[in-house]
KEKE-3310 file (N, C-alpha, C; in steps of 0.2 Angstrom, whole numbers, plus 5000, padded with zeros to 4 digits):
npx = (4893:4898:4906:4917:4921:4928:4939:4956:4968:4977:4987:4994:5006:5013:5019:5035:5044:5051:5044:5031:5036:5040:5028:5018:5026:5027:5013:5010:5019:5013:5000:5004:5006:4996:4979:4966:4950:4957:4969:4964:4957:4968:4974:4964:4964:4977:4975:4965:4972:4981:4974:4969:4979:4991:5001:5001:4989:4987:4975:4972:4961:4949:4947:4957:4970:4968:4976:4981:4983:4984:4971:4959:4960:4958:4965:4969:4972:4966:4970:4967:4967:4968:4976:4988:5004:5017:5025:5036:5046:5055:5070:5072:5076:5069:5071:5080:5074:5059:5058:5054:5044:5025:5013:5019:5029:5026:5014:5019:5029:5025:5024:5018:5021:5025:5035:5054:5062:5058:5048:5034:5035:5025:5020:5011:4998:4998:5010:5013:5023:5021:5025:5024:5023:5030:5031:5034:5037:5038:5028:5016:5017:5015:5002:4995:5000:4993:4979:4978:4980:4969:4960:4960:4968:4984:5001:5007:5006:5000:4991:4979:4961)
npy = (5025:5009:5004:4995:4995:5008:5021:5024:5029:5035:5035:5040:5035:5043:5039:5040:5053:5053:5042:5049:5058:5049:5041:5053:5059:5049:5049:5061:5064:5054:5060:5072:5066:5062:5064:5077:5069:5061:5063:5069:5058:5050:5057:5059:5044:5043:5050:5042:5030:5034:5038:5027:5017:5024:5027:5022:5018:5016:5011:5011:5002:4999:4986:4979:4982:4991:4989:4996:4998:5014:5028:5023:5011:4998:4987:4978:4972:4965:4965:4957:4963:4952:4943:4947:4945:4951:4966:4978:4991:4992:4991:4989:4980:4984:4982:4970:4961:4960:4963:4975:4989:4991:4980:4965:4948:4933:4921:4918:4928:4945:4962:4977:4991:5009:5017:5021:5012:5010:5002:4993:4979:4966:4951:4936:4925:4914:4913:4920:4935:4952:4965:4983:4997:5014:5030:5034:5022:5021:5028:5022:5008:5012:5016:5003:4997:5002:5001:4987:4984:4993:4986:4974:4964:4954:4954:4945:4928:4918:4924:4927:4932)
npz = (5055:5057:5072:5071:5059:5060:5054:5058:5055:5039:5027:5012:5000:4987:4969:4964:4959:4947:4941:4937:4928:4917:4915:4912:4903:4892:4888:4886:4874:4865:4863:4857:4844:4840:4833:4837:4842:4850:4857:4868:4874:4877:4886:4896:4900:4905:4918:4924:4925:4934:4944:4949:4950:4955:4966:4984:4995:5012:5025:5043:5052:5066:5065:5057:5044:5028:5013:4998:4979:4973:4972:4974:4977:4969:4967:4980:4998:5015:5030:5045:5061:5070:5065:5064:5069:5072:5070:5061:5058:5043:5033:5017:5000:4987:4973:4972:4980:4978:4964:4961:4963:4969:4969:4973:4973:4982:4988:5003:5004:5002:4994:4995:4988:4985:4982:4987:5000:5013:5023:5033:5041:5041:5051:5049:5057:5048:5044:5034:5027:5025:5017:5019:5010:5015:5019:5031:5042:5057:5062:5057:5061:5076:5076:5071:5081:5091:5088:5088:5102:5108:5102:5110:5105:5105:5102:5103:5098:5105:5115:5108:5108)
capx = (4898:4899:4912:4920:4924:4931:4945:4960:4973:4976:4993:4995:5012:5013:5025:5042:5044:5053:5039:5026:5039:5039:5021:5016:5030:5024:5007:5011:5023:5009:4997:5007:5008:4988:4975:4960:4950:4960:4975:4961:4956:4974:4976:4959:4967:4982:4971:4961:4979:4985:4969:4968:4985:4996:5002:4998:4984:4986:4973:4972:4954:4948:4948:4961:4973:4969:4982:4978:4987:4980:4966:4952:4961:4956:4970:4972:4971:4964:4975:4963:4972:4969:4980:4996:5008:5023:5024:5043:5049:5062:5073:5073:5079:5062:5073:5083:5069:5053:5059:5052:5038:5020:5011:5024:5030:5022:5009:5022:5032:5023:5025:5014:5024:5024:5043:5058:5065:5056:5042:5032:5033:5019:5021:5005:4997:4998:5016:5016:5025:5018:5030:5020:5029:5027:5036:5035:5034:5037:5021:5011:5019:5014:4994:4993:5000:4989:4974:4980:4978:4962:4955:4960:4972:4991:5005:5008:5000:4996:4987:4974:4955)
capy = (5021:5004:5005:4989:4997:5014:5022:5026:5031:5036:5036:5039:5037:5042:5036:5043:5058:5050:5038:5055:5061:5043:5041:5058:5061:5045:5050:5070:5062:5050:5065:5076:5065:5058:5068:5076:5070:5054:5064:5070:5052:5048:5062:5056:5038:5043:5051:5037:5026:5039:5039:5019:5013:5029:5026:5015:5020:5012:5013:5007:5002:4996:4978:4977:4986:4989:4992:4995:5003:5019:5030:5019:5004:4993:4980:4978:4968:4969:4961:4959:4963:4946:4938:4951:4943:4955:4972:4978:4993:4989:4996:4983:4982:4981:4978:4964:4956:4958:4965:4982:4993:4989:4973:4961:4944:4928:4921:4918:4936:4949:4967:4983:4998:5014:5021:5020:5007:5008:4997:4991:4972:4961:4943:4935:4918:4907:4913:4927:4942:4957:4972:4988:5003:5019:5036:5035:5017:5020:5030:5016:5003:5015:5015:4997:4994:5005:4997:4981:4985:4994:4980:4968:4959:4955:4953:4937:4924:4914:4928:4930:4931)
capz = (5052:5062:5075:5071:5053:5059:5051:5063:5052:5033:5025:5005:4998:4980:4965:4964:4955:4941:4937:4935:4923:4913:4913:4908:4897:4887:4886:4883:4868:4861:4862:4851:4836:4839:4831:4841:4849:4853:4863:4873:4876:4880:4894:4902:4901:4909:4923:4926:4927:4939:4951:4951:4952:4958:4974:4989:5000:5018:5032:5048:5055:5073:5065:5052:5040:5022:5009:4991:4974:4969:4979:4972:4980:4964:4969:4988:5002:5021:5034:5050:5067:5074:5062:5065:5076:5072:5065:5063:5052:5041:5027:5011:4994:4984:4967:4974:4985:4974:4957:4959:4968:4966:4971:4971:4979:4983:4995:5009:5007:4999:4996:4993:4989:4980:4981:4992:5002:5019:5025:5040:5039:5046:5051:5051:5060:5045:5042:5028:5028:5021:5018:5017:5010:5019:5020:5040:5045:5062:5063:5054:5067:5081:5074:5072:5088:5096:5086:5091:5109:5109:5099:5115:5104:5106:5095:5104:5096:5111:5118:5106:5111)
cpx = (4898:4906:4918:4923:4927:4938:4950:4966:4973:4983:4994:5003:5012:5019:5030:5040:5047:5047:5033:5029:5038:5032:5018:5020:5028:5017:5006:5013:5017:5003:4998:5007:4999:4983:4969:4955:4954:4966:4972:4959:4963:4977:4971:4962:4972:4980:4968:4968:4981:4981:4968:4972:4990:4997:4999:4995:4984:4980:4972:4965:4954:4948:4954:4966:4971:4973:4980:4982:4982:4974:4961:4953:4959:4958:4972:4971:4968:4967:4971:4968:4972:4974:4987:4999:5013:5023:5032:5046:5056:5064:5074:5076:5072:5066:5076:5079:5064:5053:5055:5048:5031:5016:5015:5024:5026:5016:5013:5026:5030:5025:5020:5017:5023:5031:5047:5059:5063:5049:5040:5031:5029:5020:5013:5003:4998:5006:5019:5019:5023:5022:5025:5024:5025:5032:5038:5032:5035:5030:5015:5012:5015:5004:4992:4994:4994:4981:4973:4977:4972:4957:4955:4965:4979:4994:5009:5004:4996:4993:4979:4967:4951)
cpy = (5015:5004:5001:4991:5004:5015:5025:5030:5030:5037:5036:5040:5037:5039:5041:5047:5057:5045:5042:5056:5055:5042:5047:5061:5057:5047:5057:5067:5059:5056:5069:5073:5061:5065:5069:5072:5063:5056:5067:5063:5049:5051:5060:5049:5038:5045:5046:5032:5029:5038:5032:5016:5017:5029:5021:5019:5015:5014:5008:5007:4999:4989:4975:4983:4984:4993:4991:5000:5008:5023:5026:5012:4997:4985:4981:4972:4970:4962:4961:4958:4959:4942:4941:4948:4948:4961:4974:4985:4991:4993:4989:4984:4979:4979:4971:4959:4955:4960:4971:4984:4990:4985:4967:4955:4937:4927:4922:4925:4939:4956:4972:4989:5003:5017:5020:5013:5005:5005:4996:4983:4969:4955:4942:4927:4913:4908:4917:4932:4945:4964:4978:4994:5009:5024:5037:5027:5015:5022:5025:5012:5006:5014:5010:4995:4997:5002:4992:4981:4987:4990:4973:4963:4961:4952:4945:4933:4919:4917:4930:4929:4927)
cpz = (5058:5065:5073:5063:5053:5057:5057:5062:5044:5031:5015:5003:4989:4976:4967:4959:4946:4937:4935:4928:4916:4911:4909:4903:4890:4883:4883:4874:4863:4859:4857:4844:4836:4838:4837:4838:4853:4858:4868:4879:4880:4887:4898:4903:4907:4917:4926:4928:4935:4946:4953:4953:4954:4963:4977:4995:5006:5023:5036:5051:5061:5072:5058:5049:5033:5018:5001:4985:4972:4975:4979:4977:4976:4965:4975:4991:5008:5025:5041:5056:5070:5071:5061:5069:5076:5068:5068:5057:5050:5034:5023:5004:4990:4976:4967:4977:4981:4967:4956:4965:4965:4971:4969:4976:4978:4988:5002:5011:5001:5000:4992:4994:4983:4977:4987:4993:5009:5020:5031:5038:5043:5046:5053:5054:5054:5040:5036:5030:5024:5021:5015:5016:5013:5020:5027:5042:5052:5066:5062:5060:5073:5080:5073:5077:5092:5094:5088:5098:5111:5108:5104:5112:5106:5101:5096:5102:5099:5115:5114:5108:5107)
residu = (UNK:UNK:UNK:UNK:UNK:UNK:UNK:UNK:UNK:UNK:UNK:UNK:UNK:UNK:UNK:UNK:UNK:UNK:UNK:UNK:UNK:UNK:UNK:UNK:UNK:UNK:UNK:UNK:UNK:UNK:UNK:UNK:UNK:UNK:UNK:UNK:UNK:UNK:UNK:UNK:UNK:UNK:UNK:UNK:UNK:UNK:UNK:UNK:UNK:UNK:UNK:UNK:UNK:UNK:UNK:UNK:UNK:UNK:UNK:UNK:UNK:UNK:UNK:UNK:UNK:UNK:UNK:UNK:UNK:UNK:UNK:UNK:UNK:UNK:UNK:UNK:UNK:UNK:UNK:UNK:UNK:UNK:UNK:UNK:UNK:UNK:UNK:UNK:UNK:UNK:UNK:UNK:UNK:UNK:UNK:UNK:UNK:UNK:UNK:UNK:UNK:UNK:UNK:UNK:UNK:UNK:UNK:UNK:UNK:UNK:UNK:UNK:UNK:UNK:UNK:UNK:UNK:UNK:UNK:UNK:UNK:UNK:UNK:UNK:UNK:UNK:UNK:UNK:UNK:UNK:UNK:UNK:UNK:UNK:UNK:UNK:UNK:UNK:UNK:UNK:UNK:UNK:UNK:UNK:UNK:UNK:UNK:UNK:UNK:UNK:UNK:UNK:UNK:UNK:UNK:UNK:UNK:UNK:UNK:UNK:UNK)
# end
């Protein structure tokens, strides 16, 4: 694997327990009233949704941070380390600020979250704010700062290579 794409850290934040209960409860209830083989299709569909969109996967690479929903990250983004100007662990209000969890917000202020109210806030050179939900935002901050330092970048936008 090319050193530029080397993965340095990985964190997966799953859905809150109540989300699992609601999703699987709805699928199970539907399966009870659906004849074979359609209930099997419902269960497979539920499993596919869980793998594709269930939770938040964050990886720190030697050149950037990749964030996406689900283990497959079908919906995701990549933030180059060279674009990051500030990182800060924050406690925020997902319902009030973004209307809930998942991929939310506008171009200027965006959130990638799966549960809880803790995140790592990234500011970028173009003025965007990106909230990355995390069970341990301080560790995520440390890993990103380390990758920035090793890559020869600085969080001071004036010191960019």
